[in-house]
N, C-alpha and C positions, 0 to 999 in steps of 0.2 A: 359348749356344743360340742355333740358326739362327733368323733374324730373318725372322717371318711376320707377318701382320696378324692381329687379336684376334679377328676373326670366323672366320679358318681355324683358329685355335688353339680356339676355342671348339666347332667342329665335330670336332676330332680328340679332345677331351675329353669330347664327348656319348655319353652311353651308346647311343643309336641313330645307330649311324653305318654307312657303306658304304665298304669297302675296296678298293681297285685296286691292282694289282701290274703292274710292267712290268720288263724288263731288256733292255739293248743289249749284246750279243755281238758284238764287232767291229763291222760296220756294219748288223747284222741285230737286229731288235727282235723281243722276244716278250711276250707278256701273261699276265696270269694264269690265262686259259683254256689256256696251253701248260704252266703250271707246277703241279705236284702240291704240291711243297713247298718252302719256302726257310728258311734259318737264317742268321743272322747273330750272331758272336759278337766282342766287343771288350773292351780292358780299357786301363788307365791307370797307376796306380801302387798296385794291389792287392797285398796281400802280407801277411806275418806282421805288419809295420808299414808304413808309406808306403813304398814303393819311389821314393824320390826318383832321377830320372835314368834312369826306365825307358823301355824303347825296343819295346813290344808289338807283337806282328803281329797284326792284326785279321783274321779270316777269314769267308768264307760259304760255304756249300754249297747246292746245289738238284737238285732231281729234275723233268726233264721227261717228259711222258706221251707222247713220241714219239722217233724216233731223229735227234739233232741232227747235222747234217751240218758239216763244215769248221771242226772244233775243233782247237785245239793246244796244247801247254803253252806258257804265257808270253802266251796270248791276253786282251785287256782285256775285263773284265766289268763293266756298271754297273748295279746294279739300283736301284729306286725302289719308294717306296710310296706311294699316292695315296689321298685322300678325295674323297669326293663331296659336292659342296656343294650348298645348296638349288636353285640355277639349272641344276642337272645338268652342270656343268663339274667337271673334276677337276684336283685341285691337289696334284702331285707333290712329295714331298721326296727328294733322291737320298741314298743311303747309302754312297756313296763310288765309287772305282775299285779294282778287283782284278784280279790276273793269274791264270789257268787254273794250277793246280799239278798236278791230276789229274783225268782223267774217263773214263768209260766207258760205251760204248754196249752195251746189253742187248737182242739182236735178239728174244730169245726173247719176253721181258716187253715188248717194245718201247717201252723207255725210256733214257733218258740221265741220268747223274749226274755232276756235276761239284764240283770244289772250288778254290776261289780265294783267295787273300792279297791284302792290301794292299801298296803299293809299299815297305812296310818291309823287304822280304825283297830289295829290289835293293842295300840299303846292307851286304849281306854280302861284298862285295869289300874288298880290303886297301886301308887308308887309304895316300895318298903325298900329302904336301903340296907344293905349287909355289908359295905365295903368300908374301910378304914378313912378317917377324916383327920387332919385335911386331905381333900381327893382333888383330882384335875379334872377339868370338863371333860377329858377325853374319858377317863376311866368311869365317870357318871354317865356318859353317853353308851359306853358300853356295856354297863349294869341295865340301863333302860331298854337297851335292843334285846339282853338275854332274858330278861324278866318277862319281856313281850314275846318271844320266841322267836323274832326276825332276825335277818342277818345285818351286817353294817360294813360299811366301807372303810376299812382300816387307814388306807391312805389320806381318806378325806378327815377322817378323825384327829391323824395326826397334825393337820393344818389347823385346828381349833386354836384360840388365843390361851397363853400360857397362864391360865388363872386356876387358882387353887381355892375351893370353899371349904371354910372353917368348920360347916357342920351340915347334916343332912336335911333335904326337904322332908316336910311332914305335911300330912293331909290332903295330896293331891295325887293325880293320874300320872302315870308314865307319860302321857304327852304333855302334861301340865311341865314335867321337868324338862322334858325335850324343847319346849318353848323357852325357858328360862336360860338353856345353854345356848338356843337361837340368837336370843337377846345380845347374850354377852360377845356373840360372832357379829353382831350388826347385821344379821341376817333372817333364814327362815330354815326350818327343818322339812326334809322331804325323803321321799324313797326314790332310787336312780330307777333307771330301765332294768336293772338286774334285780329289784326289789329288796336294796340294800338301802339301810338309814344312811343319810347324810345331811350336812349342815353347808347352806349356801350363802353367799352374798350377791350382790348384783357385781356383774363381771363387766369387763372391757369388751370392744366391740368384736363381736365374732363372726359377723357376715354383714356384707353391703348387698341393698338390693337397688337396683337401678328402675327407671320406669318400666324397661321392657320386661320387668318380672313380676308386675301386678297392674291390674287395671287401675288407672288413674282415678276413677271414682270411688274405689275403695280404700282411699288413704283420707282419715279424717282425723285432723290435728286441732289441738287448741293451742293458741298462740301464747298462752300464759303459762310461763315455766313454773314447774312444780320442784320444791328443793326442800330438803330436810331444815328446820329452823331449830327450835326449842324442843329439848328432853325433859321431861320432868318426871320423878319419882318420888318415893319417900323411904326413910330409914328409920328404924326404931332405937330410939335414944330413951335406955331406961324403960319407963313406962309409957313414953309417949311416943307419937309418931312425927317425925320432922321431916319437911318438905325438901328435897335437893332438885338441883336444874342443872343443865349443861348446854351451852350454845346460845343462840338468840334468834328472834324473828317471831313473825305473827304466828307461824304455823308451830303448833305444839303436839309433840307426840307423848302421853302419859304411859309411863310402864310400870307395870307391878310385877315387882320380883323380890321374893323374902329377902334375898340376900344381896341387894343391890348396895352399892356404896358410892361415896360421891368420885371416888377414883376410877371405879369401873364405868360409871356413867359419863366422865370425861372421855372414856377410851372408845365408849360407843359413838359418842358424838362425833371424834375424831374421825372414825371408818366411816360416817354418814356424810361428814362435811363436804365432800366433793359432788355428791350426787345432786343432778341438777336435769331435768328433763321436761317436755312437753306431752303432756297427756294425748294419748290418739288411741285410735283404733285402726287396725289394717284388716281387710278381706282381701284373700287372696288365694293362690292354688296351694300353698302350704309347703314345708320343707319339714318332716319328722325330727332331723338330726338336730333343730332347735330346742334347747332345753328352758326350762323356768329359770328366771334369774339371768339369762344371757342378756346381753346388748347388742342391738342390730343398729346399722346406720341406713336409713330410707332416703332416696333421692325424691323430694316433693315435686311438685307441677312446676315451681319456679325454677328447679334445677339446683336448690340448694340441699345438702346433706343433713339430716336430722338425726341425732343419738337419741335411741329410745331404750328403755328396758323391757323385757318381756315379762311381766307381772302375772299376766293369766293368757291360756292359750287353749284353743279348740281345734279338733279335727272331726270332719264328716265324711265318712264313705259311703258311697251307694253305686260303685262302679268306677267313679273318678273320685277326686278329693278335693276337698274344701278346707279352709282353715281361718281362723280369726285368732290376731294376737293383738293384746293390747294393754295400757297402763290406765287406768281410770282415775287417779287419785286428783284431788282438786288443787288448783294452783294458786289460790288466792283465799284472803279471808282466814278467820280463826279456826281451826279444827283441832278439837281436843278428843285424841283416840286414847280410851282405857283399854290397851291393847290385851291385857290379860283378861279383863272382863267380858271383851267382846269374844276372844277366844273361847272363854268359859261357857258362854251362852251358846255359842255353837257347838260345843262339844256336848251340852244337853241336849240340843236339837239332833245332833248325830245319834245318841246313845238313845234318845227316845224312838227314833225311829227304826232302831234296831230293836226295843223292846217290843214295839208292835208290828212286827214284822208280817205276822201272820194276818193282822188285821188287813195291811195293805196287800198280801197275797189273794185275801179272799175276795178282794174288789175287782180281782182280774185286771188291775193296772187303770180301771176306768174311773175310779175315784180320785179326789182332788186332795190335797193336803195344804191347809193354812197355817201361818204363824203370825203372831201379831196379840196386843193386849186386847182388841175389840173383836167380838164376834162376826163372823163374816155374814155378809147379807146375802150373797148370791151363791147358795150351797146347794146340793144335791144330796139325796139321800146315800149314806155310807161315807161322804166326805169327811175329812178328820181336820181337827182345828188344835193346835198347841199355843198355849200361852204360859207366861211364867209368872209365878205369885210375886208379891212384894219382897220375898224373901230369896228369891231366885228358884224356888221349887217347880220342876214343869209339870203342867197338865196337861191331860188329852181328852179330847172331846170327839163323839160321833154323832152326825146329824141323822134326824130319825125322821125327818120330811117335815117336822114342826118346830124342833126346838134339838139343843146341843145336849146330849148325854154325856157325863163323866165317864171316861173309861178308866183312868187312874189318875192320881194327885200327886205321886211321888215315885222318884226310882230308889229310894233308900230306905224303904220299909216302914216300921213303926217309927212316929214323931221323936225325934232326939234319939233315935238309934241308928248307925251307919253300918255300912257294910264291910266287914273285915276282910272277906275274901270270896272268890268263885271259882268252882272247879267244876269244869265240863268233860262229860267223858262219853264214850260212844260205843255203841256194838251193834252187829247186825244180825238178825234173825229171820226165820221163816215165818213166824207167828207176829201178827200186828194187832193182836188182841191181849196178848197177855205179857205183863212187864217183865223183862228179864231181871233175872236177880243175880246173874254171874256173866263175866267176859267183857265186863267194861275196861274201856283202855281211853287213854288221851289222845290216842293216834287215831283218827278218822279211816275205817277200815274201808277195803273196796268192796262195795255193795253190787250182786250181779242181779240181773232181772228176775222178779220174782220175789225178791227178798225187801225185808224192813231196815231201813236205818235208824237206830232209836240213839236219842241223846238225853243225857241226864245232867241237870246244872244243880250242884249243890250250892246254897247261898248262905254265909256265915256271917251274923251279924255282929256287932260290937258287944253286945250285950249277952253273946253266947249262945243265943237261938240260932237255928238254922232252918232252912226250907229247901226240898229237893222237888223239882219239876222235870216232868218227861215231856218228850215230843219225839214224833216218829214221820219218816217218809217212805213213801213206797216206791221202789223201783218198778215201773211197769213192764210187763213181758210183751215183746213184740206180738202184733196180732197176726192172725193166720195169713198163710200164704195166698194172695190173690189170685184170680184167674188170669192165666197168661195171656198177655196181650197179643194182637197180630204181629207178626215180625215186620219190621219195614223194609229190610232187605235181605232176600234169600238168594244163595247160591245152590243150584241144583241142573241135572240134566234133564229134568221133567218139570213142567207147569205145576207151582204149588196147588193144592188143593184150598178150596175156601178162602181165597185171598180177600184182603180188605182193599177199599178204594185206595189208592195212592200206594200199593206195595210194589216194590221195585223187584224184579226176578233178573238174575243175571243167568242166562241160557249157557251152560257149559256143553251141551251136545253138539255146538257147532264151532266152526272155527273162520273168521276169531269169535270170541264170545260175544253173545249180545244181550243188551239190556232191553228188557221190557217194564212197562209199567200197566197195572190193571186198572182200568177206567170203571170197572162195576160191570162191565159187558164184555171187554175184548182186553187183550194185551196188546199194547201199541209200543213202538219204538220209543225209547227212552234214552234222552240224551243229556251228557254231562258236559257243559259248555267250558271252554276255557277259561272265560272271564270270571267263572265262580269257582275256579279250582287253583289251589295253592299247593305245589308239590315240593317238598323239602328233601333232599338227599333221595329222590324216587329215581325208579329206572323205568323207561319206555322201551319195551320189547317190540322188535318188528314195526316201528313207528309208520303209521301212514301219515305223512305229514307233505302238504300240498306242495307243488312245485314252486320253486323261487319264493318260499316264505320264510327260509331261514336267512338273515343278513349276516354280516360280517360281525356286527356288534353283538350278536348272540354267542358266537363261537368265542369260547376263551383259549382253546388251544387245538390244535389239528396234527394228527401224526400222518405223516407223509405217507406211511404204510396203507393207510385207508383210500389212498387216491389210487383207484386200480383200473379206471378207464378214461377216455379223454386225453386233451393234449392241454398243456400249459402253455399260453400264449407267449411268445417271446418278448414281447413289449411289456411284460409284466414280471420280466426277470431284469432285476437292478444289475447294471453294468459292474463288472469286476467283482460280483457277489459269488461266482462259481469259481472256484481255484483247481488248478491240474490236478491236485492232491485227492479231489471229490468226484473226478471225472475218468470215467473207463468208456471207451467207443471200440466195438466189437462190429467189423465189418461195415464200418460208416464212411461217409465221406465228409471232406472238411473242404467247403466251397470258398474260394479267395480266402485260404488261411492265412492269418498274420501271425507267423512263428519268428520269434526273436533271433537276431543273427548269432550264427555259430552255436545252436543249441541243439541240432540233431547230429548225433555221432554217428559212426559208422555202424556200433552195435544195434542201433535202432531202425537200420535199412537192411530189409531182408534181400530185394534185388533192385537194380536200377536199370532201366533198357537206356542204350547208349545215344538214341535218338532224342532222349530227353536233356543231353548236355548240348547247350547251344552256345555257350559263351565260356569265358576263363582260360584257364591253365591246367591241364592236368601233369604234374611233376612227381618225379620218383616212383613210378608205378608200371607195372608189367600188364601188358595186354595179352590175355590168351585167347586161342581159337576154342570154337563151340566144342572141339573133341580134340583128342590126342596130345601132343606135347608142343604145337606150335605156339610161338608166341613172340610178341616185339616188346624189348625191355627198353625202357627210355631212363637213363639214370645220369644225370649231370651234362656232360658234354659227348657220352658215348651212346650209340644205339645199336642193339644186338638183335639180329632177326635170326630165329632159329626154327628149324623145318625138320620134322621127324619124318624119315622115310626117303626116297628118290622120287623126285618130279621131274620128269622127262616131258620136254615141249610144254612145260607148264606155262601158265599166263598169270604173271603177277602184274595188274594195274595198279602201281602204287609209285608216287612220286614224292623223292625226298628232297625237300627244299633246304638249301644252305642257309648258314648264318648271313646276315646282312653285309657283313664284310669280307665276306669269302672273294679271293681274287678272281674267280671265274664264275660261270653261272651254274647251271644244275646238272645233276646226273638222272637220266631216266632208265629205268631197269625193262629194257624190251621184252616183248610179249614172245620171243621164240628163243630166249636165253635158257641155255642148259643148267639147271643147278644140281648142287651134288650137297647132302648132309655134310654139315659142320663147316662150311664156308663162313668166312666172316669179313665183312667189309668194316674197316676202322679207318678214322678221319686223324690226322695229326695237322699241328699248327701250319707246316710248311707244304702241305700237301693239299692241293685243290682236286676236283673232279670234272671229269668229261665223260664223253661216251663211253661205256662198258659194253662191248659188243663181240661179236666172232667175225673175223674176216677169213674166210675160207677154213684152212685148218690151224691159224695161229689166233690166239686169244690176244685181246688187248686188253690192259689192266690199268693201273694207275700210274698217272704220270708224275714229273718231278722237274723243277725248274732250276735245279741247283749248278748245272753245267755252264751253260753259255747264255742264259735268260730266256732260252726258249723251252718249253714243255716238252718232255721226253717221257718214251714208256719206261715202267720202272717195276721191277720186283724185287720186294726186298723187308726188311723189318719194319716194324710200326713206326720208328723213329725216324726212318729216312736217313739212316746212316750206313746200312749195310745192305747190298743188295745187287742186281744187274740194271743196267740201263742199255737200252738197245733203241735202235731206228735205223733207218735205211742208210745213215752216212756211218755206222759203227756199233759196236759191242764195249762196254765198259764194266768193270767191276768197280762197287762202291765200297769202300771200307774205310769205317770210320769216319764218314763225311767225305773223304777223297775219292776221286775217279781214276781209275786207271784202264788204258786202254788195252784190249785183249790182244789185238793184233801185235802191239809192240812187244808184249810180253812172251807172245808166241816167235816171235822174229820173223814174221811175214808169212809164215806157215799156213797152209789151208786145211781145216779139219774137212774128214768125210762122214757125212750122217748115214 
């Protein structure tokens, strides 16, 4: 089986698949749109039993929906069948290379039909060996390909058995020798998809098909197993023929091979001994990667897997693809197949068909061709009948309406004289009446329209005589340009003149542009409905799309920059989905803000109204006035009040509360107190405060209780160790914490103020 990727194989075996077709003829490629139908037929080793050493010719036929120009017999045709992959690309599988054997152009029906065969047809030439013997099967196969003018698969030929033949084959064709080589390989000769000569055997399982890969009614299986039994042949011993055999069983295959030996026959039997299968036919959708000679496993309706070989295969394409694969060999009874003789009869038939190709073409494909020993009874005028004489010489007859007329009786010329060689040359000319005398070449020239392709066939017979025949083919010139039909679609800013019914006109003079259709009397609005339109990679400019018609499932991605109006509902924003680094608020309001503790620093606060501070403690700060240098500074256990300027009769309604463990109550700064700049009130551990007021011309200040346990007036240092203590009972000086009576110091004298 051809090697393809698993995903492509899955597409081929899918129930929903899109099939494509193309064909290259010469250098011109045609697609499935040009082809009405295509058929392929191929075989390998099919027959009553396995046809060991078969050299089948695989064929194609096709019909085109137009007149195809520049066709000639021998032109190379390369068809391919493809599958559309999910990414819309097309993966094609080639079906091979074929040469045209017949074609017909039907001008009345405007169609072209052609038939073509693979390169096996080119092995019909006589075989003449010039290599050194003994020679290996590989070297003989290469010589066959070279003499036929065909390519060969060198890797495949490397796998041929290591058999060396002592002498050359004589008296046969290149195709006969290819069949002999295939016998030693226990297989068949064929041409691969690249047009290369190959030798194949029945392979192991290449593909497995389940019940979901084919219609259950399409599989027909014979329960009787078919297997290779006995092989027979003959060898020349002296002047006599001696029969030889290998293997055993009721099924017998007789091989005719001039260089067969008992040892080689045993080897062939050994290669075939493991082959056993049920004859079957499978009609299904087809898989072009399967090759002749492959084995596949098919699950039947009982659920059992059956392994069968692909001995014949056909494809039919008419927009879709269908296929038939089968192995139609018999599984019981005695079947003697003289493989070489059967193949020789087939070669005669095919060669005869080529020889009367002009007869077949003159009947425009309407005549029938019959094969057999008895004259057909249901024939029409110009039908052809082939039969073989007792000595194997083919004869051809044409039916004239009442009887069969002899067309020819032999391909080999005069009785008893063989064909020594055939040479075919070609030349292109502009004159179809005068036979060219120069310019002949073995390569087929490119023939342009209006010229003639001449072919000259020189046949040399074994008695030295020769004949020359000529044929010619005219390549027609394209006809005159027909009258231009009415345009089906017109774009203009004015209505088209003389439109035909159904003409569509796009009016570009209005915006948006309008489509109009001509009814025969009026231009009416023409609509293109969305259910009839498929747009791939298209653009809709200024689309007028009905409101609420685009659902979220239709939107692949939406750029936030495209949302320029309206609001996003808060219920549609997922919690914790908007982080602070993505959020910027200008002149906005945050209601009931949830801000984490200790996250707002002073750098983030522009201003703060004091009435917003309703709880807690302010420590280590300075409170300043609205203007000037006035402030109150609180720092640990000290409080400092500073006033800039002189405040006479000022009013300070401030209460200073002492600590809870203070020995006395509180100090009230009265509303009539006179204050001066630079005054400082300090509190120390052993000083408690009372009223500070003016009594007459005397100022009452702080009090101290260090003398007799009674609070006394004191003016002095902040530590309470130095100063003056005074009251109505006396005046004392305080030095280093000790009090001295001034009166005692003065000796009772009195000062005059």
